[in-house]
C-alpha positions in Angstrom: 99.1 100.8 141.0 101.5 103.3 139.5 100.4 106.8 138.3 101.0 105.9 134.6 99.0 102.7 134.8 96.2 104.5 136.6 96.1 107.2 134.0 96.1 104.6 131.2 93.2 102.8 132.8 91.2 106.0 133.3 91.8 107.0 129.6 90.8 103.6 128.3 87.6 103.5 130.4 86.7 107.0 129.4 87.1 106.1 125.8 85.1 103.0 126.2 82.3 104.9 127.9 82.3 107.5 125.1 82.2 104.8 122.4 79.3 103.0 124.0 77.2 106.1 124.7 77.0 107.7 121.3 74.2 109.7 119.8 73.2 110.5 116.2 75.4 113.3 114.9 73.3 114.4 111.8 76.5 115.7 110.3 77.3 116.5 106.7 80.4 115.2 104.9 81.1 117.0 101.6 82.9 115.2 98.8 86.2 117.0 99.6 86.3 115.2 103.0 86.7 111.8 101.3 89.4 113.1 99.1 91.2 114.6 102.1 91.0 111.3 104.0 92.3 109.5 101.0 95.3 111.9 100.8 96.0 111.4 104.5 96.0 107.6 104.1 98.2 107.8 101.0 100.7 110.1 102.7 100.8 107.8 105.7 101.5 104.7 103.5 104.2 106.5 101.5 105.8 107.8 104.7 105.8 104.4 106.2 107.3 102.9 103.0 110.1 105.6 103.0 110.8 104.9 106.7 111.1 101.1 106.0 113.4 101.8 103.0 115.7 104.0 105.0 115.8 101.5 107.9 116.5 98.6 105.5 119.3 100.7 103.8 120.9 101.3 107.2 120.7 97.6 108.1 122.1 96.6 104.7 125.1 99.1 104.9 125.8 98.0 108.5 126.3 94.4 107.4 128.2 95.4 104.2 130.4 97.6 106.3 130.9 94.8 108.9 132.2 92.4 106.3 134.1 94.8 104.0 137.8 95.7 103.9 137.1 99.5 103.9 135.3 100.1 107.2 134.7 103.8 106.5 132.2 103.2 103.6 128.7 104.3 104.3 125.4 104.8 102.4 126.5 108.2 101.2 130.1 107.4 100.4 131.6 105.6 97.4 134.0 102.8 97.6 137.0 103.6 95.4 138.5 100.1 95.4 
């Protein structure tokens, strides 16, 4: 067994043991915590949407560039034909 696989196995087993041996926390979550979690989720969704948009734009311009006459056109350059 390689060292990375061994480390992964130990990490997963440790996490499983921690999840199965929980105790009551008696913790307090104020209303701002819910708002903060909502902001984190919204930022993650918008960031993922932007990453997909940029990736799709690169794929689109790759194929447009592949089949166009002017091979130097890119997403930031205008085609003056």
